C-alpha positions as CSV (number, residue, x, y, z in Angstrom):
1,X,127.6,172.9,68.2
2,X,125.3,172.0,64.7
3,X,124.5,168.6,66.2
4,X,124.0,169.8,70.0
5,X,120.5,171.9,68.9
6,X,119.9,169.3,66.5
7,X,119.6,167.5,69.3
8,X,117.8,170.1,71.7
9,X,115.6,170.9,69.0
10,X,114.9,166.7,68.9
11,X,114.9,166.8,72.3
12,X,112.1,169.4,72.4
13,X,110.2,168.2,69.6
14,X,110.0,164.4,71.1
15,X,108.7,165.8,74.2
16,X,105.9,167.9,72.5
17,X,105.4,164.7,70.5
18,X,105.0,163.3,74.4
19,X,102.7,165.5,75.8
20,X,100.5,165.7,72.4
21,X,100.4,161.8,71.9
22,X,98.9,161.7,76.1
23,X,96.3,164.8,75.3
24,X,95.0,162.6,73.1
25,X,95.4,159.3,74.8
26,X,93.5,161.2,77.3
27,X,90.6,162.9,75.3
28,X,90.3,159.5,73.5
29,X,89.5,158.0,77.5
30,X,87.0,160.4,77.9
31,X,85.5,160.1,74.7
32,X,85.2,156.8,75.5
33,X,84.2,156.7,79.2
34,X,81.5,159.0,77.9
35,X,79.9,157.0,75.4
36,X,79.6,153.8,77.8
37,X,77.7,156.2,80.0
38,X,75.1,157.0,77.9
39,X,75.0,153.4,77.1
40,X,74.1,152.5,80.0
41,X,71.7,155.7,80.9
42,X,69.9,154.0,77.3
43,X,70.0,150.5,78.3
44,X,68.2,151.2,81.6
45,X,65.9,153.4,79.5
46,X,65.1,150.3,77.3
47,X,64.9,148.2,80.3
48,X,62.5,150.6,81.8
49,X,60.2,151.4,78.9
50,X,60.2,147.6,77.9
51,X,57.9,147.2,81.5
52,X,55.9,149.9,80.9
53,X,55.2,148.7,77.9
54,X,54.4,144.9,79.6
55,X,51.9,146.9,82.1
56,X,50.6,148.5,79.3
57,X,50.1,146.0,77.2
58,X,48.7,143.8,80.1
59,X,46.2,147.1,81.1
60,X,44.4,146.7,77.6
61,X,44.0,143.1,77.3
62,X,42.2,143.3,80.9
63,X,40.5,146.6,79.7
64,X,39.3,144.7,76.4
65,X,37.7,141.5,78.2
66,X,36.2,144.1,80.1
67,X,34.9,145.7,77.1
68,X,33.8,142.4,75.5
69,X,32.4,141.0,79.2
70,X,30.2,145.1,79.1
71,X,29.0,144.0,75.4
72,X,28.0,140.7,76.0
73,X,24.8,142.4,78.1
74,X,25.0,146.6,77.3
75,X,21.5,147.5,76.2
76,X,22.7,150.0,74.2
77,X,24.0,147.6,71.5
78,X,21.1,145.6,71.2
79,X,19.1,147.9,70.4
80,X,17.8,148.4,67.6
81,X,17.9,152.5,67.7
82,X,21.5,152.3,68.0
83,X,21.6,153.4,64.4
84,X,21.0,156.5,64.2
85,X,22.8,159.1,64.1
86,X,22.7,161.5,66.2
87,X,21.4,160.3,69.4
88,X,18.6,161.4,71.0
89,X,18.2,161.5,74.5
90,X,14.2,159.7,74.2
91,X,15.3,157.2,71.8
92,X,18.2,156.6,74.4
93,X,16.6,155.7,77.4
94,X,13.5,153.4,74.9
95,X,16.5,151.3,74.8
96,X,17.0,151.0,78.4
97,X,15.7,148.0,80.7
98,X,13.1,149.4,82.6
């Protein structure tokens, strides 16, 4: 009689352990899936940000060239009045070509 009870108890314990192990594996799989989704999302964001960096770098190069070209012909940069700390309207207009 005691052996039968022990067998029942062992069977219940095994079943309980089996169910707990299934739950644990399922939870672990869900966690891995969630991490993989997050990884994929971050990879996409990284790719997008790298493209944006490339575009902004190109724009910066272009604007630097435009500025460099403009500085060559800008009368305000070549004017002796340019060193006045607070520009006066008459000083600026005297510097411009007539």
